[in-house]
VMD Tcl script that draws the C-alpha trace (Angstrom):
set ca {
  {18.40 -52.43 -93.12}
  {18.51 -55.70 -95.06}
  {21.25 -56.93 -97.39}
  {21.07 -55.48 -100.91}
  {18.80 -57.18 -103.40}
  {20.07 -58.71 -105.51}
  {23.27 -59.52 -103.69}
  {26.38 -58.20 -105.43}
  {28.68 -60.55 -107.31}
  {31.74 -58.86 -105.83}
  {32.75 -57.23 -102.56}
  {35.78 -55.00 -102.08}
  {38.41 -54.65 -99.39}
  {40.07 -51.23 -99.43}
  {43.80 -51.20 -98.68}
  {45.82 -48.02 -98.07}
  {49.06 -49.69 -99.18}
  {49.87 -52.00 -102.07}
  {49.44 -55.66 -101.17}
  {52.50 -57.90 -101.39}
  {53.58 -59.23 -104.79}
  {53.01 -61.98 -105.48}
  {49.82 -62.07 -103.49}
  {49.84 -64.69 -100.74}
  {46.80 -66.89 -100.15}
  {46.29 -65.27 -96.73}
  {46.57 -61.66 -95.62}
  {47.00 -60.27 -92.09}
  {44.12 -58.38 -90.56}
  {44.28 -54.61 -90.50}
  {44.34 -52.96 -87.08}
  {40.70 -51.86 -87.56}
  {39.59 -55.35 -88.61}
  {41.46 -56.92 -85.72}
  {39.93 -54.48 -83.21}
  {36.39 -54.93 -84.55}
  {36.61 -58.71 -84.89}
  {35.65 -58.87 -88.56}
  {36.89 -57.81 -91.99}
  {35.25 -54.65 -93.33}
  {34.02 -55.00 -96.92}
  {32.18 -52.70 -99.31}
  {30.00 -53.10 -102.36}
  {31.04 -51.31 -105.56}
  {28.63 -48.47 -104.78}
  {30.02 -48.08 -101.25}
  {33.76 -48.00 -102.05}
  {33.94 -44.32 -102.99}
  {32.19 -43.02 -99.87}
  {34.08 -45.47 -97.62}
  {37.38 -44.39 -99.17}
  {36.51 -40.71 -98.73}
  {35.50 -41.17 -95.10}
  {38.25 -43.49 -93.87}
  {41.14 -43.16 -96.33}
  {41.12 -39.51 -97.41}
  {44.74 -38.96 -96.35}
  {46.03 -41.51 -98.87}
  {46.75 -40.55 -102.47}
  {46.49 -44.12 -103.82}
  {44.29 -46.94 -102.62}
  {44.14 -50.58 -103.59}
  {41.02 -52.71 -103.87}
  {40.82 -56.44 -103.42}
  {37.89 -57.54 -105.56}
  {36.40 -60.63 -103.95}
  {33.65 -62.88 -105.25}
  {30.88 -63.05 -102.68}
  {30.12 -66.68 -103.52}
  {33.77 -67.65 -102.84}
  {33.73 -65.82 -99.49}
  {30.49 -67.60 -98.56}
  {32.03 -70.98 -99.37}
  {35.13 -70.27 -97.24}
  {35.81 -70.68 -93.57}
  {34.39 -67.33 -92.48}
  {30.82 -66.05 -92.47}
  {29.64 -62.99 -94.39}
  {27.09 -60.99 -92.40}
  {25.24 -57.92 -93.69}
  {25.00 -55.39 -90.89}
  {23.56 -51.93 -90.66}
  {26.10 -49.20 -90.05}
  {25.03 -45.56 -89.75}
  {25.08 -44.93 -93.48}
  {24.01 -48.26 -94.95}
  {24.16 -52.02 -94.84}
  {27.72 -53.36 -95.12}
  {29.22 -56.81 -95.53}
  {31.45 -58.00 -92.70}
  {33.48 -61.20 -92.88}
  {33.69 -62.98 -89.53}
  {35.97 -65.86 -88.60}
  {39.24 -64.58 -90.01}
  {41.36 -65.08 -86.90}
  {44.76 -63.38 -87.21}
  {44.75 -63.56 -91.00}
  {42.22 -64.27 -93.70}
  {42.16 -66.35 -96.84}
  {40.99 -64.79 -100.02}
  {40.73 -65.37 -103.71}
  {40.29 -62.38 -105.96}
  {41.88 -59.62 -107.99}
  {43.72 -56.44 -107.09}
  {42.81 -53.05 -108.55}
  {44.25 -49.59 -107.96}
  {41.38 -47.23 -108.69}
  {41.23 -43.48 -108.80}
  {39.11 -43.03 -105.69}
}
mol new
graphics top color blue
foreach p $ca { graphics top sphere $p radius 0.5 }
foreach p [lrange $ca 0 end-1] q [lrange $ca 1 end] { graphics top cylinder $p $q radius 0.2 }
display resetview
């Protein structure tokens, strides 16, 4: 399954706990991201189903809204890969932490 066309302006990282305030320029990898070797990201249309499938036990979730073009200009590499239920963005090259530039949202998911 190819990347979406057109590519989204933003990608989202779902967090089960509030990120630190103020937000640092780098964030540690989650256990899942560390184990898989990349940072799991979702498009706006994927966030609800991803949250339901992987974060259903949490009453509040946080989203990091990240500009795709900024991620593509950074140190890592965004790859679109087919996962059972769609094509998802994965950010490779984060090491033990990852740099980001974006906004935080707490949606009703």
